C-alpha positions as CSV (number, residue, x, y, z in Angstrom):
1,R,-116.3,62.7,154.5
2,S,-117.0,64.1,157.9
3,S,-118.5,62.3,160.9
4,D,-120.0,63.1,164.3
5,L,-119.6,59.6,165.5
6,Y,-117.0,59.1,168.3
7,K,-115.4,55.8,167.1
8,E,-115.9,56.5,163.3
9,R,-113.6,59.6,163.7
10,T,-110.7,57.4,164.7
11,T,-111.2,55.2,161.5
12,L,-111.4,58.3,159.4
13,I,-108.2,59.8,160.9
14,G,-106.6,56.3,160.4
15,F,-107.3,56.5,156.7
16,K,-105.8,60.0,156.7
17,M,-102.7,58.9,158.6
18,I,-102.3,55.9,156.2
19,S,-102.4,58.3,153.2
20,A,-100.0,60.7,154.8
21,R,-97.4,58.0,155.6
22,S,-97.8,56.5,152.2
23,G,-96.9,59.9,150.7
24,I,-93.8,60.1,153.0
25,V,-92.6,56.7,152.1
26,L,-93.3,57.3,148.4
27,A,-91.5,60.7,148.5
28,A,-88.5,59.2,150.3
29,Y,-88.2,56.5,147.7
30,V,-88.9,58.4,144.5
31,S,-87.1,61.7,145.3
32,P,-83.6,60.4,145.0
33,I,-84.4,58.7,141.8
34,I,-85.6,62.0,140.4
35,Y,-82.8,64.3,141.6
36,L,-80.1,61.8,140.7
37,S,-81.4,61.4,137.1
38,T,-79.8,64.5,135.8
39,D,-76.1,65.4,135.2
40,N,-75.9,67.5,138.3
41,L,-77.8,68.0,141.6
42,K,-78.9,71.6,140.7
43,D,-80.8,70.4,137.7
44,G,-81.9,67.3,139.6
45,F,-83.5,69.4,142.4
46,A,-85.0,71.8,139.9
47,L,-86.7,68.8,138.2
48,L,-87.8,67.4,141.6
49,G,-89.3,70.8,142.5
50,L,-91.2,71.0,139.1
51,I,-92.6,67.4,139.3
52,G,-93.5,68.0,143.0
53,G,-95.3,71.3,142.2
54,V,-97.3,69.7,139.4
55,F,-98.1,66.7,141.6
56,I,-99.3,68.9,144.5
57,T,-101.5,71.1,142.2
58,V,-103.1,68.1,140.6
59,M,-103.8,66.3,143.9
60,G,-105.2,69.6,145.4
61,L,-107.6,69.9,142.4
62,I,-108.7,66.3,142.8
63,A,-109.4,66.8,146.5
64,F,-111.3,70.1,145.7
65,F,-113.7,68.5,143.1
66,S,-114.0,65.2,145.1
67,T,-115.3,67.1,148.2
68,K,-117.6,69.6,146.5
69,N,-120.7,67.7,147.7
70,A,-119.4,66.9,151.2
71,K,-121.7,67.4,154.1
72,M,-121.2,70.8,155.7
73,V,-122.9,72.9,158.5
74,Q,-124.1,76.2,157.2
75,P,-123.5,79.1,159.7
76,K,-126.7,80.9,160.8
77,N,-124.9,84.3,160.7
78,T,-122.2,85.2,158.2
79,N,-121.4,88.6,159.7
80,M,-118.2,88.6,161.6
81,S,-118.5,90.1,165.1
82,F,-115.6,91.7,167.0
83,K,-115.5,88.6,169.3
84,E,-115.0,86.3,166.3
85,I,-112.0,88.2,165.1
86,N,-110.4,89.0,168.5
87,P,-107.6,86.5,169.1
88,F,-107.6,87.3,172.8
89,I,-111.2,86.4,173.3
90,Q,-110.8,83.3,171.1
91,T,-107.8,82.1,173.1
92,K,-109.6,82.7,176.4
93,E,-112.4,80.6,175.3
94,L,-110.1,77.8,174.1
95,V,-108.5,77.8,177.5
96,Q,-111.9,77.4,179.1
97,N,-112.4,74.4,176.9
98,K,-110.7,72.1,179.4
99,P,-110.6,68.9,177.2
100,F,-109.0,70.9,174.4
101,A,-106.6,72.8,176.7
102,R,-105.4,69.5,178.2
103,L,-105.1,67.8,174.8
104,F,-103.3,70.9,173.4
105,S,-100.8,70.9,176.3
106,L,-99.9,67.2,176.1
107,F,-99.7,67.4,172.2
108,M,-97.3,70.3,172.7
109,L,-95.1,68.2,175.0
110,Q,-95.3,65.4,172.6
111,N,-94.1,67.6,169.6
112,L,-91.4,69.1,171.7
113,A,-90.2,65.6,172.4
114,I,-90.3,64.5,168.7
115,G,-88.6,67.8,167.7
116,A,-85.8,67.3,170.1
117,S,-85.2,63.6,169.0
118,A,-85.5,64.3,165.3
119,S,-83.1,67.3,165.3
120,T,-80.4,65.5,167.2
121,L,-80.7,62.1,165.5
122,I,-77.7,62.9,163.2
123,Y,-75.5,63.8,166.2
124,F,-76.6,60.6,168.0
125,I,-75.8,58.4,164.9
126,I,-72.4,60.0,164.2
127,N,-71.0,60.7,167.6
128,I,-72.7,58.0,169.8
129,L,-73.2,55.1,167.5
130,K,-70.2,55.9,165.4
131,V,-72.0,55.0,162.1
132,D,-72.4,56.9,158.8
133,Q,-75.1,59.4,158.7
134,S,-76.7,57.7,155.7
135,F,-78.3,55.5,158.3
136,I,-80.8,58.3,159.1
137,G,-82.6,57.9,155.8
138,T,-83.0,54.2,156.4
139,L,-84.2,54.7,160.0
140,F,-86.8,57.3,159.0
141,T,-88.0,55.1,156.2
142,L,-88.2,52.0,158.5
143,G,-90.2,54.0,161.0
144,A,-92.6,55.4,158.5
145,V,-93.2,52.0,156.9
146,V,-94.0,50.3,160.3
147,S,-96.2,53.2,161.2
148,L,-98.1,52.8,157.9
149,L,-98.6,49.1,158.4
150,V,-99.7,49.3,162.1
151,T,-102.1,52.2,161.9
152,P,-105.2,49.9,161.3
153,I,-104.0,47.9,164.4
154,W,-104.2,51.1,166.5
155,V,-107.7,51.8,165.1
156,V,-108.9,48.4,166.3
157,I,-107.2,48.9,169.7
158,S,-108.9,52.2,170.2
159,Q,-112.2,50.7,169.2
160,K,-111.7,48.0,171.9
161,I,-110.3,50.0,174.9
162,G,-111.0,53.6,173.9
163,K,-108.9,56.5,172.6
164,K,-107.5,57.6,175.9
165,K,-106.2,54.2,177.1
166,A,-104.8,53.5,173.6
167,F,-103.0,56.9,173.7
168,G,-101.6,56.2,177.1
169,I,-100.2,52.8,175.9
170,A,-98.5,54.4,172.9
171,I,-96.9,57.1,175.0
172,L,-95.5,54.6,177.5
173,I,-94.1,52.5,174.7
174,V,-92.2,55.4,173.1
175,A,-91.0,56.5,176.5
176,V,-89.6,53.1,177.3
177,V,-87.9,53.0,173.9
178,M,-86.2,56.4,174.5
179,I,-84.9,55.2,177.9
180,A,-83.3,52.2,176.0
181,A,-81.9,54.5,173.4
182,F,-80.3,56.7,176.0
183,F,-78.0,53.8,177.1
184,L,-77.3,52.5,173.5
185,N,-73.7,52.6,172.4
186,S,-71.6,51.8,169.3
187,N,-71.0,48.1,170.4
188,Y,-74.7,47.5,169.8
189,F,-75.5,50.1,167.2
190,Y,-77.7,47.6,165.2
191,L,-80.2,47.7,168.0
192,I,-81.3,51.1,166.8
193,F,-83.1,49.4,164.0
194,V,-85.1,47.3,166.5
195,L,-85.9,50.4,168.5
196,Y,-87.1,52.2,165.4
197,V,-89.5,49.4,164.6
198,I,-90.9,49.9,168.0
199,V,-90.9,53.7,167.6
200,G,-92.7,53.3,164.3
201,F,-95.3,51.1,166.1
202,S,-95.9,53.6,168.9
203,D,-95.7,56.7,166.6
204,A,-98.8,55.4,164.8
205,G,-100.6,55.4,168.1
206,T,-99.3,58.8,169.3
207,Q,-100.3,60.5,166.1
208,L,-103.6,58.7,165.5
209,M,-105.1,59.1,168.9
210,P,-104.8,62.9,169.6
211,N,-105.8,63.7,166.1
212,S,-108.9,61.6,166.5
213,M,-109.6,63.1,169.9
214,V,-109.4,66.8,169.0
215,P,-112.6,66.8,166.9
216,D,-114.5,65.6,170.0
217,T,-113.5,68.8,171.8
218,V,-115.4,70.8,169.1
219,E,-118.6,69.4,170.6
220,F,-117.5,70.5,174.0
221,D,-116.7,73.9,172.7
222,E,-120.1,74.3,171.1
223,A,-121.8,73.4,174.4
224,L,-119.6,76.0,176.1
225,T,-119.8,78.8,173.6
226,G,-122.9,78.0,171.6
227,E,-120.9,78.2,168.4
228,R,-119.2,75.8,166.0
229,R,-115.5,76.8,165.9
230,E,-113.7,74.1,164.1
231,G,-111.6,76.6,162.3
232,V,-110.3,78.1,165.5
233,I,-109.7,74.8,167.2
234,F,-107.9,73.2,164.3
235,G,-106.0,76.4,163.6
236,A,-104.7,76.2,167.2
237,W,-104.0,72.5,166.8
238,A,-101.8,73.2,163.7
239,F,-99.9,75.9,165.6
240,C,-99.3,73.4,168.4
241,R,-97.8,70.9,166.0
242,K,-95.5,73.3,164.2
243,S,-94.4,75.4,167.2
244,G,-93.8,72.2,169.2
245,M,-91.5,70.7,166.6
246,A,-89.6,73.9,166.2
247,G,-89.5,74.4,169.9
248,G,-88.1,70.9,170.5
249,A,-85.2,71.6,168.0
250,F,-84.5,74.9,169.8
251,L,-84.6,73.2,173.2
252,A,-82.2,70.5,171.9
253,S,-79.7,73.1,170.6
254,I,-79.6,74.8,174.0
255,V,-78.8,71.5,175.7
256,L,-76.0,70.8,173.2
257,S,-74.6,74.2,173.8
258,V,-74.8,73.9,177.6
259,F,-73.0,70.5,177.5
260,G,-70.2,71.9,175.4
261,Y,-70.9,70.5,171.9
262,E,-68.5,71.9,169.3
263,S,-69.9,72.1,165.8
264,G,-67.6,70.6,163.2
265,A,-65.3,69.0,165.7
266,L,-64.2,65.4,164.9
267,E,-64.1,64.4,168.5
268,Q,-66.5,65.6,171.2
269,S,-65.9,65.8,175.0
270,D,-67.5,63.4,177.3
271,S,-69.7,66.2,178.5
272,A,-70.9,66.9,174.9
273,L,-71.6,63.2,174.4
274,W,-73.8,63.1,177.5
275,G,-75.5,66.2,176.2
276,I,-76.2,64.4,172.9
277,R,-77.7,61.5,174.7
278,F,-79.7,63.8,177.0
279,A,-81.0,65.9,174.0
280,Y,-81.9,62.9,171.9
281,A,-83.4,60.6,174.6
282,G,-83.3,62.2,178.0
283,I,-85.4,65.2,177.4
284,P,-88.0,63.3,175.3
285,V,-88.5,60.7,178.1
286,I,-89.3,63.6,180.5
287,L,-91.6,65.2,178.0
288,W,-93.4,62.0,177.2
289,F,-93.9,61.2,180.8
290,L,-95.4,64.7,181.4
291,S,-97.7,64.2,178.5
292,W,-98.8,60.9,180.0
293,V,-99.6,62.6,183.3
294,L,-101.6,65.3,181.5
295,L,-103.5,62.6,179.6
296,K,-104.7,61.1,182.9
297,K,-106.6,64.4,183.5
298,Y,-108.4,64.2,180.1
299,D,-112.0,63.2,180.8
300,L,-114.0,63.6,177.6
301,T,-115.1,60.0,177.4
302,E,-117.4,58.5,174.7
303,E,-120.3,58.6,177.2
304,K,-119.7,62.3,178.0
305,F,-119.2,63.0,174.3
306,E,-122.6,61.5,173.5
307,E,-124.4,63.5,176.2
308,I,-122.8,66.7,175.0
309,K,-123.7,65.9,171.4
310,Q,-127.3,65.4,172.3
311,F,-127.3,68.6,174.3
312,N,-126.0,70.6,171.3
313,L,-128.5,69.0,169.0
314,A,-131.4,70.0,171.4
315,K,-130.1,73.6,171.5
316,R,-129.9,73.7,167.7
317,I,-133.4,72.5,167.3
318,E,-134.5,75.1,169.8
319,G,-132.6,77.8,168.0
320,Y,-134.2,76.8,164.7
321,K,-137.6,77.1,166.2
322,D,-136.8,80.6,167.5
323,V,-135.8,81.6,163.9
């Protein structure tokens, strides 16, 4: 269901995050069982694809029929104007939506940081910690399970101190963890598991908070433009997530190249090893800190949100009277 209540949105997004992370953990556990159940990997992955396709189709149909009676806002005008299909005008208005523009910017930095770390984890594991790459699956699963379990805790924290403060705390935690990871070495490789427990805890907060804050910017956008533009805002939000992750991986590859990393080499130079550390932890620390600075400028509080919501409601009532 949908909600126009400031705090309830965090709870709903919390349920969404729990479902998503449960799916990740389930897929990580079940997938190897499926593709290793056949005589060869080719048939195994074909079977995995078939089962996955059927599962996705069935779940999509269940979601479709389960939400057919969900509350929705009917548009007053179904004719598409030039303004509504012009991406330049839409982008200009999104930039004018200051809360969304700031949230978009810091979320982009956040995803750049995640993309850089995720894409260089294998290099960090093999070349810095000197352990087998199979540890990667264990680390990802550990982080996902922790995030799944602590998401309700972050919901409660946000209810007590607000989304912005909770988001700031989560950012600072992950930044400190990445600083610690930067100095980690093979003598203390087991500490990576401790760090990933903390990463899992903070990741739940850094994902929950911005995704529960972006719906609030829709209200601000309506007051600014007089239109409900959830589609435009959430489309831009999805673009931010995907381009940020891809951009982070690209940024990390440039850093590795600059520091002299040699693909396939059994031993890397000292410069390349520092490059791996910088790409995996150094760049993310900088990006996380910059996102924390941007968050300080985000000012769409619960009080301001309620004022904007009442303003929009009054304008809608006035518009209906005119009709």
